[in-house]
C-alpha positions in Angstrom: 215.6 150.0 -170.2 214.0 149.3 -166.8 217.0 147.2 -165.8 219.4 150.0 -166.6 217.3 152.5 -164.6 217.3 150.0 -161.7 221.1 149.7 -161.8 221.4 153.5 -161.9 219.3 153.9 -158.8 221.2 151.1 -157.1 224.5 152.7 -157.9 223.3 156.1 -156.6 222.0 154.4 -153.4 225.3 152.7 -152.8 227.2 156.0 -153.2 224.8 157.8 -150.7 224.8 155.0 -148.1 228.6 154.6 -148.2 229.1 158.4 -147.9 226.7 158.6 -144.9 228.3 155.6 -143.2 231.8 156.9 -143.6 230.9 160.4 -142.3 229.0 159.0 -139.4 231.7 156.5 -138.4 234.9 158.5 -139.1 234.2 162.2 -139.7 231.6 163.1 -137.1 233.5 161.8 -134.1 236.4 164.1 -134.9 234.2 167.2 -135.2 232.6 169.5 -132.6 230.1 172.3 -132.5 228.7 173.7 -135.7 230.8 171.5 -137.9 229.6 168.4 -136.1 226.0 169.6 -136.4 226.5 170.3 -140.1 228.0 166.9 -140.7 225.1 165.2 -138.9 222.6 167.2 -141.0 224.3 166.2 -144.2 224.3 162.6 -143.1 220.6 162.7 -142.3 219.9 164.3 -145.7 221.9 161.6 -147.4 220.1 158.8 -145.5 216.7 160.3 -146.3 217.6 160.4 -150.0 219.0 156.9 -149.7 215.7 155.7 -148.2 213.7 157.4 -151.0 216.0 155.6 -153.5 215.3 152.3 -151.8 211.6 152.9 -152.1 212.0 153.8 -155.8 213.9 150.6 -156.2 210.9 148.7 -154.8 208.8 150.4 -157.5 211.3 149.5 -160.3 211.4 146.0 -159.0 208.0 145.3 -160.5 209.4 146.0 -164.0 212.1 143.3 -163.8 211.7 139.7 -164.9 211.1 136.9 -162.5 214.7 135.8 -161.9 216.0 139.4 -161.5 213.1 140.2 -159.1 213.8 137.2 -157.0 217.5 138.2 -156.6 216.9 141.9 -156.1 214.0 141.7 -153.6 216.0 140.6 -150.5 218.8 143.1 -151.4 216.3 146.0 -151.4 214.9 144.9 -148.0 218.5 144.9 -146.7 219.0 148.4 -148.1 216.0 149.7 -146.2 217.2 148.0 -143.0 220.7 149.5 -143.4 219.2 153.0 -143.8 217.0 152.6 -140.8 219.9 151.4 -138.7 222.2 154.3 -139.7 219.4 156.8 -139.1 219.0 155.5 -135.5 222.8 155.8 -135.1 222.7 159.4 -136.3 219.9 160.2 -133.9 221.8 158.7 -131.0 224.9 160.8 -131.9 222.8 163.9 -132.2 221.1 163.3 -128.9 224.4 162.8 -127.2 225.8 166.0 -128.7 222.7 167.9 -127.6 223.0 166.7 -124.0 226.8 167.5 -124.0 226.2 171.1 -125.2 223.3 171.6 -122.7 225.5 170.6 -119.8 228.3 172.9 -121.1 225.9 175.9 -121.2 224.6 175.1 -117.7 228.1 175.1 -116.3 229.2 178.3 -118.1 225.9 180.1 -117.2 225.1 183.4 -118.9 228.6 185.0 -118.4 228.9 185.4 -122.1 226.0 188.0 -121.9 225.3 189.5 -125.3 228.6 188.2 -126.8 228.1 186.3 -130.0 229.1 182.6 -129.9 231.8 181.5 -132.4 229.2 179.1 -133.7 226.7 181.8 -134.6 228.8 183.0 -137.5 228.4 179.6 -139.1 224.6 179.8 -139.1 224.4 181.5 -142.5 226.7 179.0 -144.0 224.7 176.2 -142.5 221.5 177.7 -144.0 223.1 178.0 -147.4 224.3 174.5 -147.2 220.9 173.2 -146.2 219.3 175.2 -149.0 221.7 173.8 -151.6 221.3 170.3 -150.3 217.5 170.7 -150.3 217.6 172.0 -153.8 219.7 169.1 -154.9 217.3 166.7 -153.2 214.4 168.4 -155.0 216.1 168.1 -158.3 216.8 164.4 -157.7 213.2 163.8 -156.6 212.0 165.6 -159.7 214.3 163.5 -161.9 213.0 160.3 -160.2 209.4 161.5 -160.8 210.1 162.1 -164.4 211.7 158.7 -164.7 208.7 157.1 -163.0 206.4 159.1 -165.3 208.3 157.9 -168.4 208.2 154.3 -167.2 204.4 154.6 -166.6 204.0 155.9 -170.2 206.1 153.0 -171.5 204.2 150.5 -169.4 200.9 152.0 -170.7 202.1 151.7 -174.3 203.2 148.1 -173.6 199.8 147.4 -172.0 198.0 148.9 -175.0 200.0 146.7 -177.3 199.2 143.6 -175.3 195.5 144.5 -175.3 195.7 145.0 -179.1 197.4 141.6 -179.5 194.7 140.0 -177.2 192.0 141.6 -179.3 193.5 140.3 -182.5 193.9 136.8 -180.9 190.2 136.9 -179.8 189.1 137.8 -183.3 191.2 134.8 -184.6 189.6 132.5 -182.0 186.1 133.7 -182.9 186.9 133.3 -186.6 188.3 129.8 -186.0 185.2 128.9 -183.9 182.9 130.1 -186.7 184.9 128.0 -189.2 184.7 125.0 -187.0 180.9 125.5 -186.5 180.5 125.8 -190.3 182.6 122.6 -190.8 180.5 120.8 -188.2 177.4 121.9 -190.1 178.8 120.5 -193.3 179.8 117.3 -191.6 176.2 116.9 -190.3 174.8 117.5 -193.8 177.2 115.0 -195.2 176.2 112.4 -192.6 172.6 112.9 -193.4 173.3 112.6 -197.1 175.3 109.4 -196.5 172.5 107.9 -194.4 169.9 108.7 -197.2 172.1 107.2 -199.8 172.6 104.1 -197.7 168.8 103.7 -197.2 168.3 104.1 -201.0 171.0 101.6 -201.7 169.4 99.0 -199.4 166.0 99.7 -200.9 167.4 99.3 -204.5 169.2 96.1 -203.4 166.0 94.6 -202.0 164.0 95.6 -205.1 166.7 94.1 -207.3 166.7 90.9 -205.2 162.8 90.7 -205.5 162.9 91.2 -209.2 165.5 88.4 -209.6 163.5 86.1 -207.4 160.3 86.8 -209.3 162.1 86.3 -212.6 163.5 82.9 -211.5 160.1 81.8 -210.3 158.5 82.7 -213.6 161.2 80.8 -215.5 160.6 77.8 -213.3 156.9 78.1 -213.7 157.2 78.2 -217.5 159.5 75.2 -217.6 157.1 73.2 -215.3 154.2 74.0 -217.6 156.0 72.8 -220.7 157.1 69.6 -219.0 153.7 68.8 -217.8 152.1 69.2 -221.2 
C-alpha cells in the first residue's frame, strides 16, 4: 500500500514539474502584462506544491523496503534540486519583468492620470484564480495529511503487532529457559545418583572380594589342619 501511495505522489509530482517547466520555458516568454504575471504565479504555485510533494516523498521513502529506498533516494534528491532550479528561474523572470514595467512607467510618467490601466480589469480574475488555486492546494495538502495520518495509524498497528509478537517470543524464550533449567536440575540429580550407585557398587565389590578371600583362607586353613593331623 505504501508503494502505491509513493507511486501516486511521484506521478503527481511529475505532472506538476512538467507543467511548470513547460509554462516557464514556452508560455511565459510569449505573454506580457497581467497574463504574464498570472502565468508566473501559477508556475510558482505549481513549484511550491511540487516541492511539498518531494518532501512528502521523503516521508514515504521510510515505508519502502531497502532496495526500493536505495533506488528512490537519489531520485527524490534530484526532484528537490529540479524544483529549486525552476524556482530560481521563475524569480529571475519575475524580476526582469518588474524592472521592464518600472522603466516603462517612468518613461510614460503620469500622463494617464486617473485613467484605469487595461491590466486593472484583470485583477479580480487574478484574485479568483489565486483563490481557486489556493483552495486546490489546501485540498491537496489536506489529502496528503489524511494519507500521512492513515499511514501513521497503519504503522502504529504494525508496530503493535510486532510488539505483541516480540512479547510472545519473549514468553517462549522464558519458558524454554525454565525448561532447560529444570532439565539441568534433573541432570544434576541423575549425576549425583549415578555417583552414589558407583560408590555403593565399588563398596559391594570390595566386600564381596573380602568375603571370597576370607572363605578361601578358611578352606586352606581347614585343609592344612587335616593334613597335619
